[in-house]
N, C-alpha and C positions, 0 to 999 in steps of 0.2 A: 885667179889662175895660180895653181900651186907650183908648177914647174915652168917658169918663164924663160927657160933657156932658148926656146925658139924665138921668143920676143926680143931677147937681148942680142942674139947673134947678128941679125939684120936690123939693128936698132933703129936707124932713121926711117927706113921704109915701113917696117912693121908697126912702129909707133904711130906714124902718120895714118896708116891704114886703120888702125884701131881707133884713133882719134876721129877720123871721118865717119866710121861706123857708129860710134857713140853719139856724135853730133846729129847724124841722121835719125837715130832712134829717139833722141830727146827733142828733136825739132828745134835745135838751137844753132843753126848754121852760121848766123851772123854774130854769135858770141864767141869769145876766146875760151878754149877748154884746155886746162893743164892736166896732164897725166903724170903721176909720179910713181916710180917703181921702188918699192922698199923691200928689204930683206927681212923675213920673219926670223926672230931669234930662236924659236923652238918649233920648227915647222911640223914635226910629227906629233905634236900635242893637239893639233887642229884636225877635227874629223873630215873636213872638206878635202884637205891635202892628202890625208890618208886614203880617202875614197878614190881620189884621182890616181894615187899610186896603185891601188888594187885594180882599178879599171884598166890601167895601162898594162899591168901584169896579165890580166885575163885576156886582153886583146892580143897579147903576144903568145897566147896559148900556154901559159904557165899553169900548172895544176892549182885549182882554187884553194886547196888546203895549204899548199906551199906559200901561196900569196898571202893568205890570212895569217899564217904563222910568222912570216917575215914582217907583216904590218904590226903584229903584236910585239915582236922583238924591237922594232923601231920605236914603238910607243913607250916601251919600258925605259928607254933611254931619256924620254921626255918628262920624267918625274910625274907620272899619273898614278892614281891608286887602283884603277881598273879599266878594262876595255871589253866591249862586246861587239862582235862583228857578225852580221847576218847576210848571207847571199841567197837570193831566191831566183828561180827560173829553171831553164833547161841547162843545168850545169853539166859541163863537159859533153854536151850534145846528147844527153839522155832524152828518151822519148817523153817520159813523164816528168813534168816540172816538180821540183821539191825545194825545200828550204834547208840550208845547212848553216849552223852557227857555232861560234866558239867564243868562250869567255875566259879572261885571265884577270885575276884579282877580284875586287868587289865592284858590282854595278847595281846599287840599290835603286831600282826603277820605281818602287812603290813608295819610297820616302820622299816627302815634298821638299824638305829643307836642305837638299844637297845640290851641289853644282855639277850638272851633267851636261856635256855638250853632245849634240846629236846632228847627224847628217844622213840624208837619204839621197842616193845617187843612182841614176840609171845609165847603163852602159850597153851599147850595141856590140854584140860579138857575132861571129859567123853562125853561131847556133841560135841566135835570137837575142832578145833583150833580157838582161839580168838586172835585178835590183840589189843594190848594196846599201845596208843600213849600218851605221856605226854609232855606238854610244861610248863616250869617254867620261869616266868618273874623275873629276878634278879633286874636289875636297868637300868636306862638310862645312856648312855655314853656321 
């Protein structure tokens, strides 16, 4: 979870609830489970957290272009060499679904020896389901 503010505000109750849900899923009710919350040093360098950020913006009916540009702006502070963001679906409630994407910097998807982090994320909006894909180019190896 990229934005654990909700988890931290009601810390004891939410953590116990999360712990019970995880124990049920893993079928380990008789074992002790420890959950540790750690702060990530450079959060906007991770595509999962960036996808959650964009999804939250789209749910709040912010323009998709504005959300993508803000995400790129946040990523530039995270010392990355390039980012590509793609949003697909019924964007802004249009009848015909289409794909919009934006790229900043270099994102060499065809080169094998580079370190690229990728995330695919689905978000339900009032217009339907949108797919968000994010590629972040870290560095060459």
